[in-house]
VOVOVO-582881 format. One record per residue (C-alpha): residue in three letters; z, x, y. Coordinates in steps of 0.02 Angstrom, whole numbers, padded with zeros to 5 digits, always signed. Example, Ala and Ser with C-alpha at 12.3 -4.5 7.8 and 13.67 -1.06 7.14 Angstrom:
REM residues 2
ALA+00390+00615-00225 SER+00357+00684-00053 
REM end
This chain:
REM residues 353
MET+05034+05408+06009 ALA+05029+05324+06172 ASP+04918+05375+06324 SER+05016+05520+06398 ALA+04981+05442+06559 LEU+05121+05320+06531 LEU+05209+05393+06411 MET+05275+05559+06521 PRO+05336+05472+06670 ALA+05430+05359+06558 LEU+05511+05517+06443 GLN+05537+05598+06604 ALA+05636+05458+06685 THR+05748+05450+06520 LEU+05778+05630+06514 ALA+05829+05625+06710 SER+05954+05485+06682 GLY+06059+05602+06570 GLN+06080+05454+06451 ILE+05989+05503+06287 GLY+06078+05426+06154 GLU+06087+05254+06110 GLY+06087+05134+06267 GLU+05996+05027+06388 GLN+05792+05091+06306 VAL+05860+05050+06133 ARG+05917+04872+06174 GLU+05742+04855+06262 PHE+05672+04920+06134 GLU+05743+04792+05994 LEU+05710+04634+06113 ALA+05522+04695+06157 PHE+05492+04726+05955 ALA+05557+04574+05906 ALA+05470+04473+06026 ALA+05322+04571+05980 PHE+05303+04521+05797 GLY+05399+04363+05776 LEU+05553+04420+05714 PRO+05724+04329+05746 HIS+05797+04501+05815 ALA+05795+04685+05787 LEU+05928+04827+05736 ALA+05854+04981+05790 MET+05905+05138+05668 SER+05845+05320+05651 SER+05720+05287+05530 GLY+05676+05147+05390 THR+05748+05226+05252 ALA+05912+05206+05352 ALA+05871+05027+05375 LEU+05835+05025+05192 HIS+06015+05076+05143 ALA+06085+04969+05274 SER+05992+04825+05199 LEU+06066+04873+05026 HIS+06227+04879+05095 LEU+06218+04713+05164 ALA+06142+04655+05010 GLY+06307+04694+04900 VAL+06214+04848+04814 GLY+06342+04960+04741 PRO+06375+05100+04598 GLY+06318+05018+04436 ASP+06210+04873+04519 GLU+06042+04864+04483 VAL+05896+04823+04603 ILE+05725+04775+04555 SER+05583+04875+04642 THR+05425+04964+04622 ALA+05355+05117+04562 MET+05205+05097+04684 THR+05289+05168+04843 ALA+05346+05310+04958 GLU+05491+05381+04888 PRO+05619+05332+05006 THR+05592+05164+04944 ASN+05702+05210+04788 ILE+05799+05343+04861 ALA+05883+05236+04963 ILE+05944+05132+04815 LEU+06019+05281+04773 HIS+06104+05322+04937 ALA+06176+05137+04889 GLY+06259+05199+04722 GLY+06135+05076+04622 ARG+05984+05103+04494 PRO+05789+05061+04526 VAL+05731+04946+04400 PHE+05552+04961+04413 ALA+05461+04805+04378 ASP+05273+04810+04352 VAL+05130+04772+04483 ASP+04983+04676+04504 PRO+04832+04809+04445 ALA+04710+04710+04593 ASN+04805+04779+04727 GLY+04988+04885+04686 ASN+05110+04742+04737 LEU+05264+04686+04634 ASP+05204+04557+04502 PRO+05344+04413+04514 ALA+05326+04375+04349 SER+05379+04554+04295 VAL+05497+04536+04427 GLU+05576+04402+04341 ALA+05584+04480+04163 SER+05665+04618+04254 ILE+05806+04520+04293 THR+05980+04562+04203 PRO+06166+04516+04254 ARG+06183+04686+04329 THR+06022+04638+04447 ARG+06101+04624+04638 ALA+05942+04623+04732 ILE+05744+04620+04747 LEU+05676+04757+04842 LEU+05469+04725+04876 VAL+05338+04820+04963 HIS+05214+04761+05062 TYR+05115+04891+04991 ALA+04965+04992+05125 GLY+04986+04853+05220 TYR+04957+04711+05101 PRO+05065+04559+05070 VAL+05166+04525+04916 ALA+05118+04378+04846 MET+05283+04281+04934 GLU+05283+04124+04882 ALA+05321+04167+04706 MET+05398+04299+04738 LEU+05528+04190+04845 GLU+05545+04067+04720 VAL+05605+04197+04582 ALA+05750+04259+04712 ARG+05800+04081+04744 ARG+05804+04025+04564 TYR+05920+04188+04534 GLY+06012+04170+04688 LEU+05983+04340+04728 PRO+05920+04427+04909 LEU+05764+04464+04929 ILE+05711+04632+05044 GLU+05553+04667+05121 ASP+05502+04851+05142 CYS+05368+04821+05276 ALA+05356+05001+05327 HIS+05160+05005+05295 ALA+05145+04833+05352 LEU+05176+04806+05530 GLY+05064+04642+05586 ALA+05042+04575+05438 HIS+05046+04401+05371 TYR+05087+04290+05236 ARG+05018+04101+05249 GLY+05039+04114+05448 ALA+05212+04192+05436 PRO+05231+04371+05493 VAL+05295+04494+05365 GLY+05478+04536+05390 THR+05541+04353+05418 MET+05537+04283+05236 GLY+05662+04384+05146 ASP+05853+04400+05171 PHE+05816+04563+05231 ALA+05670+04663+05300 ILE+05651+04830+05363 PHE+05506+04915+05465 SER+05482+05112+05499 PHE+05418+05218+05655 GLN+05378+05377+05557 ALA+05262+05490+05632 ILE+05098+05407+05540 LYS+05135+05226+05539 HIS+05039+05073+05659 LEU+05172+05109+05780 THR+05277+05271+05802 THR+05427+05331+05877 GLY+05410+05482+05815 ASP+05528+05439+05701 GLY+05637+05273+05666 GLY+05649+05122+05611 VAL+05710+04922+05617 LEU+05827+04818+05505 VAL+05793+04610+05499 CYS+05935+04492+05439 ARG+05887+04329+05402 ASP+06084+04277+05428 GLU+06128+04340+05626 ALA+06308+04338+05576 ARG+06283+04500+05479 LEU+06220+04589+05609 ALA+06382+04653+05686 GLU+06437+04715+05496 ALA+06257+04810+05508 ARG+06289+04888+05696 ARG+06454+04960+05636 PHE+06363+05029+05464 ARG+06242+05123+05589 TRP+06375+05196+05673 PHE+06526+05254+05575 GLY+06586+05083+05549 LEU+06625+05062+05727 GLU+06580+04948+05858 ARG+06489+05020+06021 GLY+06562+04985+06171 VAL+06724+04964+06104 ASP+06875+05080+06182 ARG+06880+05219+06018 THR+07077+05250+06044 HIS+07096+05055+06007 THR+06976+05040+05844 ASN+07000+05020+05668 ILE+06867+05085+05535 GLY+06883+04957+05384 ALA+06735+05032+05299 VAL+06636+05191+05290 GLY+06480+05181+05402 TYR+06338+05312+05452 LYS+06250+05401+05589 TYR+06105+05287+05591 ASN+06079+05238+05768 MET+05914+05265+05864 ASN+05925+05358+06027 ASN+05847+05320+06193 ILE+05718+05448+06185 ASN+05656+05378+06033 ALA+05661+05209+06114 THR+05559+05262+06254 ILE+05414+05299+06145 GLY+05434+05137+06054 LEU+05422+05055+06221 VAL+05266+05128+06257 GLN+05187+05117+06103 LEU+05214+04931+06107 GLN+05107+04909+06260 SER+04944+04964+06145 VAL+05001+04920+05984 ARG+04903+04753+05951 GLU+04729+04860+06012 ARG+04773+04985+05869 LEU+04829+04842+05752 GLN+04669+04732+05784 ARG+04563+04900+05752 HIS+04643+04915+05582 ILE+04624+04758+05544 ALA+04432+04745+05597 ASN+04390+04920+05475 GLY+04488+04849+05324 ARG+04393+04677+05332 TRP+04230+04774+05373 PHE+04253+04893+05210 ASP+04313+04737+05123 ARG+04122+04654+05144 GLU+04027+04831+05155 LEU+04111+04894+04976 ALA+04115+04730+04895 GLY+03974+04740+04749 ILE+03947+04933+04732 GLY+03943+04974+04560 GLY+04109+05068+04496 LEU+04210+05001+04643 GLY+04310+04862+04713 PRO+04404+04806+04865 ALA+04602+04784+04822 ALA+04631+04593+04812 CYS+04781+04502+04878 ASP+04825+04335+04849 SER+04752+04197+04954 GLY+04881+04187+05080 ALA+04893+04355+05130 GLU+04821+04436+05291 PRO+04827+04627+05276 SER+04856+04754+05422 TYR+04765+04892+05324 TRP+04898+05042+05352 LEU+04774+05108+05235 TYR+04610+05035+05150 THR+04647+05027+04954 LEU+04488+05047+04853 LEU+04484+05038+04658 ALA+04356+05154+04588 ASP+04329+05196+04410 ASP+04287+05368+04466 TRP+04416+05398+04612 ALA+04402+05595+04613 ASP+04229+05560+04639 VAL+04263+05456+04796 VAL+04371+05592+04861 SER+04249+05726+04836 ARG+04110+05633+04909 LEU+04193+05576+05052 ALA+04281+05775+05088 GLU+04084+05818+05109 LEU+04102+05712+05265 LYS+04272+05778+05322 VAL+04335+05611+05285 GLN+04521+05635+05183 ALA+04533+05518+05044 SER+04666+05522+04922 LYS+04798+05421+04802 LEU+04927+05466+04934 HIS+05071+05423+04847 ARG+05137+05501+04677 ARG+05197+05344+04566 ASN+05395+05357+04584 ASP+05434+05341+04394 ALA+05341+05524+04388 HIS+05486+05596+04456 GLU+05642+05666+04370 VAL+05766+05601+04514 PHE+05683+05418+04423 ALA+05693+05464+04232 SER+05816+05338+04193 SER+05707+05197+04274 ARG+05553+05253+04181 ARG+05479+05094+04055 PRO+05320+05057+04008 LEU+05221+04978+04160 PRO+05019+04949+04100 GLY+04985+04871+04271 LEU+05042+05016+04373 ASP+04930+05112+04246 ARG+04773+05023+04266 PHE+04817+05021+04456 TYR+04855+05201+04473 ASP+04691+05266+04375 ARG+04592+05189+04512 LEU+04682+05208+04669 VAL+04604+05293+04806 HIS+04662+05277+04998 LEU+04513+05284+05122 PRO+04559+05308+05306 CYS+04544+05141+05414 GLY+04647+05169+05557 TRP+04614+05128+05743 TRP+04525+05313+05751 VAL+04398+05282+05614 ASP+04240+05221+05742 ASP+04080+05122+05686 GLU+03997+05276+05651 THR+04122+05353+05535 ARG+04154+05192+05429 GLU+03965+05171+05398 ARG+03945+05371+05334 VAL+04075+05320+05226 ALA+04004+05174+05163 ASP+03825+05241+05149 SER+03893+05383+05045 LEU+03982+05264+04918 ARG+03823+05161+04896 LYS+03732+05304+04845 GLY+03858+05331+04717 
REM end
């Protein structure tokens, strides 16, 4: 959370204004966030999941449609597909990093496929060059779930600028938080008016509501001024926090390489991760968790693979790459709060193993 010396006066001003719904602070946050991360624009939403639902709607996903997705993600990625009436089709992942494998995505395309939804898992960018080629070849919208990957790049391009749609999450434990919230990005800016209606009951904001006509169902997905105020203060220091995530991730890459039974996750050569979490692959992941628990450092798999949930039972299929990745996966903390002494203790403990 941002320094209270900055945050509390800003919040007090917002509360005292009497305008705590969607207003000027939301607009200011949208502009500032887009400028900070090289995005063409940003449409602020109540959550990353709301932004995902909106992206799927704009991509044309409806009842009976298939969306190629990943089972190696937080559950909301695929719950949002169900919200849109679609069905997730799980493609396999690269066992070196947990990201969708473009070849498996291509092999999963059917006449019912409406979109491809990828996740830059744990802040490690997907092999976008190959993924974009697949999407273009089949004329499918590509949605980037950047919830883990704020500040990451692929071949110099910021994540969120390469697909047809992209979403970011500002849930409580992300690189940047607004308490809760998210952002939607559309490559085609002509779709923004439709997106704004989708996030506000199908209505245009700022128009006399006695003279409007709702033509399609919309939702209550807008951000409010309180969340936006938190975001504006967070933006003042987010670069410093991101730099520490990246510095810690690169340090672990160097220091943990070569230890028997362990290996850092390996990305496409064009990927520049932002290391929301550090992804380590271990022959005995439970031993890593146990060793670090002795240091009071929490390590875990974090997410349950989504195909283990009953709600996604109809999407289950053989995923050998995910089997190999999940069997070895263990995440280490590498955020801004991990200081030099802590990361050295972590590495020293793993070296002894």
